[in-house]
N, C-alpha and C positions, 0 to 999 in steps of 0.2 A: 503493499500500501505506500499510497504519498499522500502527502499532506504540501499544498502547495499556497502558500502566502502571496497574495497583489493588494498593491495599493498606491497612492496617485506621489506626485513630484513631493509632498507633503504630507505629512515630515520625511526626510530625508531617506531617516534608519530605520525601520521595526522589524525588532528580530523574536525569531519564533525561537517559543526555551516547550521543550518534551518532554514532561518524567513521568517516570513510573518509579515503581520498586521492586524490586529482585522477591520472587516468593520464595527460593531455598533462605536465603541468605538477612531475608530484609531492610537491606541497600537500597539507599535512594538511588536511582540514577538520572541523569540530564543531558543535555546533550542542547548544544547552543551556539554562539561565533566563535568563542574561548574555546570550547571543548566539543569539538565537535562528532566524536564518539567516544565510547567508550573502550577500553584499553580489554578487557576482557568478558562485553556482555552486546553482543551485533543483536540486537533486537533495533535496535536503532542509530540511526545517523542523519547528520548534516551536513546536504549534494554541497550546497548553492547558499552562501553568505553575500546579500546584496544589500551595498552600503549608501548607495546614492538614486533612490527613489526608486517607484516600480513595482521592484521584485522580480521575476520569482524568487521567492526565498522556498527553499524544498527540503523539506524532512524526509527520508523514506522511514518505514517503519514495518518490523515482523514481527504479527502479533502472537501472542500467549493465551491462549484462551481461560489462564490462572492469571491474568496481570492488568492490572488499572491501571488507562495509562490518562495521564494531563496534556491540555494542547492551549499555551500559552503565548499571548505575543507583545515585546516591551515594546519602549515608545526607545528608544535611545538617545531621540535630538526631540527633545518633550520644546527645546527655544523656535524648535522650526517648523511647530506645525499642534494640535493637538492630536490626542489619537481619534479619540471620541469625533463622528462623522467626516475622516480623513477617506473615506469610502474604501477602506482595504475590505477583503473578504479572503477565508482562504476556503478550499478544496480536496476533497482528501477523495480521490481516486481509488478503487480495490485493485487487485493483482492481474488484472487484466486490464488497463487504466479506464476504466470503467467511470463517471461521475459518482458518485455514493453521496456529498454530503459538500453543501456550501451553504455556509456559515457568512455571514453583513457584518461587519461593523456597528453598532446600533450610531446612530444619526447625535444622541446625547450622552452625557456622563461626564466625569473627572477622572484624573488616574495615568498614569503612566500603563498600565496594566490591563489585558484584556484576556480575561476567562475564555477561550474560545470553543472548548469540547470535552468531554471527558469521554475516553471511549475503555467500555467495559470487555 
């Protein structure tokens, strides 16, 4: 599966954050711009990190049925525009490339983090 984040020119740098807890160890894992892949867990990785607007920023995931995953978007450049209402959206594609879910950012709200979705 792939999660694809797209947005407009502003804010310039939105960052995908994908989190999960490894069932056997209880250790929380996260991939994002500074940590694109876990060394000992290939459940997810950040394919592309875009820092100049528009995206796409892509996370590839291999879903395990006993794991809960969470996907967030962080506005790394809040001085360049608000997160809410910026027109961002996230599309989840299945393993065959078919669009399964598309989530658009709310038009209103505050803060630098958008909790997009959970995968159980």
